[in-house]
C-alpha positions in Angstrom: 0.2 0.1 -0.1 1.6 3.5 -1.0 0.7 7.0 1.2 1.0 9.9 0.3 3.8 12.0 2.5 1.3 14.8 2.5 -0.4 15.9 5.6 -3.7 13.9 4.2 -4.5 12.1 7.6 -3.9 8.1 7.4 -6.5 5.9 7.6 -6.8 3.2 10.6 -9.1 0.3 12.0 -9.4 -1.1 15.2 -9.8 -4.7 16.1 -11.0 -5.8 19.1 -13.2 -3.9 21.5 -12.3 -5.4 24.8 -10.7 -3.8 27.2 -8.5 -2.1 25.5 -9.1 -1.0 22.6 -12.0 1.5 23.4 -8.4 3.1 24.9 -7.0 2.8 21.3 -9.9 3.9 19.2 -10.2 6.7 21.6 -6.7 7.9 20.9 -7.0 7.7 17.0 -10.1 10.1 17.1 -8.7 12.2 19.4 -4.9 12.6 16.9 -4.0 14.7 14.6 -2.6 12.2 11.8 -5.3 9.6 11.7 -9.0 8.7 10.7 -10.5 6.3 13.1 -13.1 5.0 9.7 -13.7 1.5 11.6 -13.5 -0.9 14.7 -14.0 -4.8 14.6 -14.9 -6.8 17.3 -16.5 -10.6 17.0 -19.8 -8.6 19.0 -20.4 -6.1 16.6 -23.0 -4.6 19.5 -19.8 -4.5 21.9 -18.0 -2.8 18.9 -20.8 -0.5 17.4 -21.1 0.5 21.7 -17.2 1.9 21.2 -17.8 3.3 17.5 -20.5 5.5 19.4 -18.4 7.0 22.2 -16.0 8.4 19.9 -18.7 9.6 17.4 -17.8 10.1 13.8 -18.2 8.4 11.0 -17.0 4.6 12.4 -17.6 1.7 10.1 -19.1 -0.8 12.5 -17.6 -4.7 11.7 -17.6 -8.6 13.1 -16.1 -10.2 10.0 -11.7 -9.1 10.2 -12.2 -10.1 6.7 -14.0 -7.5 6.0 -12.6 -5.0 7.1 -8.5 -5.9 6.0 -10.6 -6.1 2.3 -11.2 -2.5 2.2 -8.8 -0.9 -0.1 -8.7 2.9 2.3 -7.4 1.9 5.1 -3.9 2.4 5.5 -3.6 -0.1 8.9 -5.2 -1.6 11.7 -4.4 -1.4 15.5 -4.4 -5.6 16.6 -6.4 -5.2 20.6 -7.3 -9.2 20.8 -5.8 -11.4 23.4 -1.8 -12.8 22.7 -2.9 -15.5 21.3 -4.7 -14.7 18.3 -1.7 -11.8 17.2 0.2 -14.4 14.8 -2.7 -15.0 12.5 -4.8 -11.8 12.6 -1.0 -9.8 11.6 -0.1 -12.3 9.0 -4.1 -11.4 7.4 -3.3 -7.6 8.2 0.2 -7.8 6.2 -0.8 -9.7 3.6 -4.0 -7.4 2.9 -1.5 -4.4 2.6 -1.9 -2.5 6.1 0.6 -1.1 8.3 0.2 -2.5 11.8 0.1 -2.0 15.3 0.1 -5.2 18.1 -1.0 -4.9 21.4 2.0 -6.5 24.2 3.2 -9.5 24.3 3.7 -8.9 20.1 2.5 -12.8 20.1 2.4 -16.4 21.6 5.8 -17.6 21.1 9.0 -15.9 19.5 8.3 -18.0 16.3 4.9 -16.3 15.1 6.5 -13.0 16.2 9.9 -14.2 14.2 6.9 -15.0 10.9 5.0 -11.3 11.8 8.6 -8.6 11.8 9.8 -10.9 8.6 6.8 -10.8 7.0 6.6 -7.4 7.9 10.1 -6.8 6.5 9.5 -8.9 2.9 6.4 -6.5 2.7 7.9 -3.4 3.5 5.4 -2.7 6.0 5.5 -0.9 9.7 4.8 -3.6 12.1 5.1 -2.0 15.6 4.5 -3.3 18.7 2.2 -1.4 21.8 4.7 -0.8 24.2 2.8 2.1 26.2 4.9 2.4 29.2 7.7 3.6 26.3 5.6 6.5 25.7 5.1 7.8 28.8 7.1 11.3 29.1 8.8 9.6 32.5 10.4 6.3 30.6 11.3 8.8 27.5 13.2 11.2 30.3 15.0 7.8 31.1 15.8 7.0 28.4 17.1 10.6 27.4 19.2 10.1 30.8 20.6 7.3 30.1 21.8 8.1 27.2 23.1 11.5 27.9 25.4 9.3 30.6 24.2 10.9 33.4 23.5 8.1 36.0 27.1 6.2 34.5 27.2 3.1 33.8 24.0 1.1 35.1 25.5 -1.3 37.4 22.4 -2.6 38.5 18.1 -2.3 37.7 15.4 -3.0 40.3 11.8 -3.5 39.3 8.6 -4.0 41.1 5.1 -4.2 39.6 2.1 -5.9 42.4 -0.7 -5.1 43.3 -4.9 -6.9 43.8 -4.7 -8.4 40.3 -7.0 -10.6 38.7 -6.0 -14.2 37.4 -5.3 -14.5 34.2 -6.5 -17.9 32.8 -4.5 -18.4 29.4 -1.1 -16.9 30.5 1.0 -17.1 33.9 2.0 -13.4 36.4 5.1 -13.7 34.3 3.2 -12.8 31.1 0.4 -10.4 32.1 3.0 -8.7 34.2 6.1 -8.6 33.2 6.6 -7.5 29.7 5.4 -3.8 30.3 8.6 -4.0 32.4 10.5 -6.3 29.8 9.8 -3.5 27.2 10.8 -1.0 30.1 14.2 -2.1 30.0 14.6 -2.6 26.2 13.3 0.3 25.3 15.8 3.0 27.9 19.3 0.9 27.5 21.3 1.6 24.9 21.0 -1.3 22.6 18.4 -3.5 23.9 18.0 -6.4 26.3 19.6 -8.8 25.1 20.8 -11.0 27.6 22.2 -14.4 27.6 20.0 -16.4 30.1 18.0 -15.5 32.7 16.4 -17.1 35.9 12.7 -17.2 37.1 11.0 -18.7 40.2 6.9 -18.7 40.8 4.8 -20.0 43.0 1.3 -20.4 42.8 0.5 -20.6 46.6 -3.9 -20.1 45.1 -3.4 -23.9 43.3 -4.5 -21.7 40.1 -1.9 -24.4 38.2 0.2 -21.1 36.9 2.8 -19.0 38.6 1.0 -15.9 40.7 4.3 -14.6 42.6 7.5 -14.2 40.2 10.8 -13.0 40.5 12.5 -12.8 37.8 16.8 -12.2 37.4 18.5 -11.1 34.1 22.4 -11.0 33.8 23.7 -7.6 31.6 26.2 -6.2 29.8 29.4 -6.0 32.3 28.4 -7.5 35.0 25.3 -5.0 36.0 21.7 -7.2 37.2 18.3 -6.8 36.9 15.1 -7.7 39.3 11.9 -8.3 38.0 9.2 -8.6 40.9 5.2 -9.2 39.7 2.7 -10.2 41.9 -1.2 -10.7 41.4 -1.6 -11.3 45.3 -0.2 -8.1 46.8 -3.0 -6.2 48.7 -0.8 -3.1 47.9 0.1 -1.7 44.5 3.0 -1.2 43.8 5.2 0.6 40.1 8.2 1.3 40.8 11.8 0.5 39.6 15.1 1.7 40.4 18.3 2.2 38.1 21.5 2.8 39.7 24.8 4.1 38.0 28.0 4.5 38.5 27.3 8.2 38.7 23.8 8.5 40.2 20.7 6.2 40.6 17.2 6.7 39.3 14.0 6.2 40.7 10.1 6.5 39.5 6.6 5.4 41.1 4.8 5.7 38.5 1.9 5.9 41.9 3.3 9.2 42.4 1.9 11.9 39.8 3.6 14.6 41.8 7.2 13.0 42.0 7.3 10.6 39.4 11.1 10.8 39.0 13.7 10.8 41.7 17.5 11.4 40.3 20.2 10.6 44.1 23.4 11.8 43.6 24.4 8.6 46.0 26.1 6.2 45.7 29.4 3.7 46.6 32.6 3.9 45.0 35.3 1.8 45.1 39.0 2.9 44.6 42.1 -0.3 43.9 45.1 0.9 46.2 48.6 -1.2 45.5 49.6 -2.1 48.8 53.8 -2.3 49.3 54.1 -2.1 45.5 52.7 -5.2 44.9 50.5 -6.7 42.5 47.7 -7.4 45.4 44.4 -4.7 44.9 42.6 -3.7 48.6 39.0 -1.8 47.5 38.8 1.0 49.8 34.6 2.2 50.1 33.7 5.4 50.5 30.1 6.9 49.7 29.1 9.8 48.3 26.1 11.5 49.7 24.7 14.5 46.7 22.4 16.2 46.3 18.4 14.7 44.4 16.3 16.5 41.9 13.5 15.5 40.6 13.1 16.4 36.3 10.1 18.6 34.8 7.9 16.0 32.9 5.5 17.5 30.1 2.1 16.4 30.2 1.0 14.0 27.5 -0.8 10.7 27.1 1.1 7.8 26.3 -1.0 6.2 23.5 -1.2 10.1 21.8 2.4 9.5 21.8 2.3 6.3 20.2 -0.2 6.5 17.8 1.6 9.6 16.5 4.8 7.7 16.4 2.9 5.0 14.5 2.2 7.9 11.6 4.9 9.0 11.5 7.4 5.7 11.0 4.3 4.6 8.5 5.0 8.5 7.0 8.5 8.2 7.0 9.3 5.0 6.4 11.4 3.6 9.0 10.7 1.3 11.4 9.1 2.2 14.7 11.0 2.9 18.4 8.8 -0.4 19.8 9.8 -1.7 16.4 9.0 -5.7 15.8 12.4 -6.8 16.5 12.0 -5.0 20.4 8.9 -7.1 20.9 10.9 -10.1 19.8 13.4 -9.2 22.7 10.5 -9.0 25.2 9.2 -12.5 24.1 12.4 -14.1 23.9 12.9 -13.3 27.2 10.0 -14.7 28.5 10.4 -17.9 26.5 13.3 -18.8 28.8 11.9 -17.1 32.1 9.1 -20.1 31.6 11.5 -22.7 30.3 14.0 -21.3 33.9 10.8 -22.1 36.4 10.1 -25.3 34.8 14.0 -26.4 35.5 13.0 -25.3 39.0 15.1 -22.0 38.6 17.8 -23.0 36.8 19.9 -20.2 34.2 18.0 -20.9 30.6 19.6 -19.5 27.5 17.7 -16.7 25.6 18.1 -16.7 21.9 18.9 -14.4 20.2 16.7 -12.7 17.8 18.9 -13.1 14.7 16.0 -15.4 12.8 13.6 -12.9 11.8 15.6 -9.3 11.3 14.5 -6.1 10.1 16.2 -3.0 9.3 15.0 0.4 8.3 16.2 -0.2 5.5 13.6 -3.2 4.7 11.5 -1.3 4.8 10.1 0.6 1.9 10.6 4.2 1.7 6.7 5.1 1.5 5.1 7.2 -0.8 8.7 9.0 -2.7 
């Protein structure tokens, strides 16, 4: 499909009108870059309800094929269960549509790799809906790390716990950890590329799946990341601590008054030679400096994400959270599942060689 690079608005359909689809529909409707022209759901009444709420001339469908057959639709946003992503995304790509797909990218890495490869071969944009990566806080974290403000990263500790719904088809890792993994992948230069991970989980309810999980991810240069996810906590915590050689950052997503705090505090180790010998002794010194909170702009993450989706299509480039980012998250989740089965043993993470795409793989749209 060829899309003009002029300021004409792109035309999009939302597939899935359950929990997340209405949020996407609302943001596409509010965007200056998009016209929402269709909503599709197996439950036509539910789709009609979303169309009524967003207003405008939005067609309602219960048949995906009818939506994809429309030549005037440039892109689709898929907000359906992960087990359906593979089939729906391939249908959409083969119909010439750019695709935005809800996290996780697919229900397994092989399916995700096939989706990425299909998009690359057809010169279409495949974007993962890693919404947190478009929040002002996470964009600022990425900026600070890229600028070297934290120094070399030493550790990342992420907690995402609440009294949540026990999912019928996935465990707590696949339900909650994609958020944390996509954020870590987004803020680290080069993305999240561990060689192996270790996962431990517990099922005290007898639900048949892990309801509490701890994921350990060795990073480059001896650094480490740890993710704690939990459906059973009576309190809700959304916090990430990123420690560096220069400063430590704390992100508290539930504190709107001060989401980010940067601490100029840390531990310094210096090595000194003893009596000219090669043996070295480490001297520990503690750095106690100021704490500051970066100013953050106010914007809705989904609004920024749909704008990025439009920009990537118009500019013929990969979006910030492309299919490869989705694959890196899937690779860690699959390794975590294997480790969980192996009682916490380290499990290798499959590299993203198959299905890799680059900006060059995307056609120059409308040139």
